[in-house]
C-alpha beads as a LAMMPS data file, in Angstrom:
LAMMPS data file: protein, C-alpha beads

71 atoms
70 bonds

1 atom types
1 bond types

-500.0 500.0 xlo xhi
-500.0 500.0 ylo yhi
-500.0 500.0 zlo zhi

Masses

1 110.0

Atoms # bond

1 1 1 -471.557 416.861 -233.502
2 1 1 -467.774 417.755 -233.492
3 1 1 -468.486 421.282 -232.421
4 1 1 -470.545 420.175 -229.461
5 1 1 -467.890 417.630 -228.442
6 1 1 -465.097 420.159 -228.770
7 1 1 -466.891 422.474 -226.363
8 1 1 -467.132 419.478 -223.888
9 1 1 -463.583 418.192 -224.432
10 1 1 -462.490 415.580 -221.909
11 1 1 -465.982 414.438 -221.000
12 1 1 -466.952 410.996 -222.116
13 1 1 -470.363 410.821 -223.724
14 1 1 -472.367 407.551 -224.094
15 1 1 -473.768 406.384 -227.403
16 1 1 -477.230 406.980 -226.090
17 1 1 -476.380 410.557 -225.117
18 1 1 -475.011 411.222 -228.534
19 1 1 -478.143 409.906 -230.150
20 1 1 -480.237 412.217 -227.974
21 1 1 -478.057 415.235 -228.633
22 1 1 -477.549 414.800 -232.365
23 1 1 -480.501 412.826 -233.651
24 1 1 -483.143 413.669 -231.031
25 1 1 -486.335 411.497 -231.542
26 1 1 -485.246 409.994 -234.879
27 1 1 -484.587 406.279 -234.747
28 1 1 -480.845 405.695 -235.138
29 1 1 -479.084 402.385 -234.679
30 1 1 -475.827 401.843 -232.744
31 1 1 -474.228 400.816 -236.015
32 1 1 -475.103 404.171 -237.560
33 1 1 -473.634 406.013 -234.635
34 1 1 -470.451 403.954 -234.905
35 1 1 -470.248 404.672 -238.644
36 1 1 -470.641 408.365 -238.088
37 1 1 -467.888 408.294 -235.391
38 1 1 -465.543 406.374 -237.694
39 1 1 -466.172 408.947 -240.397
40 1 1 -465.424 411.839 -238.009
41 1 1 -462.325 410.051 -236.802
42 1 1 -461.144 409.510 -240.354
43 1 1 -461.792 413.177 -241.202
44 1 1 -459.531 414.276 -238.303
45 1 1 -456.738 411.778 -239.148
46 1 1 -457.666 409.355 -236.339
47 1 1 -457.961 405.587 -236.843
48 1 1 -458.246 402.431 -234.710
49 1 1 -454.887 402.980 -233.144
50 1 1 -454.252 406.790 -233.270
51 1 1 -457.108 408.447 -231.343
52 1 1 -455.760 411.886 -230.835
53 1 1 -459.043 413.751 -231.536
54 1 1 -461.947 411.394 -230.800
55 1 1 -461.254 408.525 -228.462
56 1 1 -463.470 405.463 -228.320
57 1 1 -464.116 404.279 -224.781
58 1 1 -465.043 400.691 -225.504
59 1 1 -468.399 399.679 -223.980
60 1 1 -469.025 403.214 -222.590
61 1 1 -468.911 405.827 -225.374
62 1 1 -466.698 408.528 -226.891
63 1 1 -464.543 411.345 -225.811
64 1 1 -463.171 414.373 -227.644
65 1 1 -459.562 414.581 -226.511
66 1 1 -457.956 417.097 -228.848
67 1 1 -456.633 420.309 -227.260
68 1 1 -458.585 423.432 -228.496
69 1 1 -456.675 425.606 -230.979
70 1 1 -457.330 429.311 -231.260
71 1 1 -460.174 431.329 -229.774

Bonds

1 1 1 2
2 1 2 3
3 1 3 4
4 1 4 5
5 1 5 6
6 1 6 7
7 1 7 8
8 1 8 9
9 1 9 10
10 1 10 11
11 1 11 12
12 1 12 13
13 1 13 14
14 1 14 15
15 1 15 16
16 1 16 17
17 1 17 18
18 1 18 19
19 1 19 20
20 1 20 21
21 1 21 22
22 1 22 23
23 1 23 24
24 1 24 25
25 1 25 26
26 1 26 27
27 1 27 28
28 1 28 29
29 1 29 30
30 1 30 31
31 1 31 32
32 1 32 33
33 1 33 34
34 1 34 35
35 1 35 36
36 1 36 37
37 1 37 38
38 1 38 39
39 1 39 40
40 1 40 41
41 1 41 42
42 1 42 43
43 1 43 44
44 1 44 45
45 1 45 46
46 1 46 47
47 1 47 48
48 1 48 49
49 1 49 50
50 1 50 51
51 1 51 52
52 1 52 53
53 1 53 54
54 1 54 55
55 1 55 56
56 1 56 57
57 1 57 58
58 1 58 59
59 1 59 60
60 1 60 61
61 1 61 62
62 1 62 63
63 1 63 64
64 1 64 65
65 1 65 66
66 1 66 67
67 1 67 68
68 1 68 69
69 1 69 70
70 1 70 71
C-alpha cells in the first residue's frame, strides 16, 4: 500500500479506491481500512496531529504527502 501511494504522492485517494487497489474483491470494512492507515501512520511517525507522510482528508480519503527520497 505505501509503495503504491508513494508513487502517487500528492493525489488524494478515497477509502473505496484503496479497498479496490489493495484488497480487490475481498470484503473489507471501513474500520479495517482506518486501522491499517493508522498502523501505517504510526510506522512512519505520524499521528493524529503530525501527518507528514500520510494525511487523512476527513470525509474524503487519504493522501501520501512525504517528499520522495533517493532514486
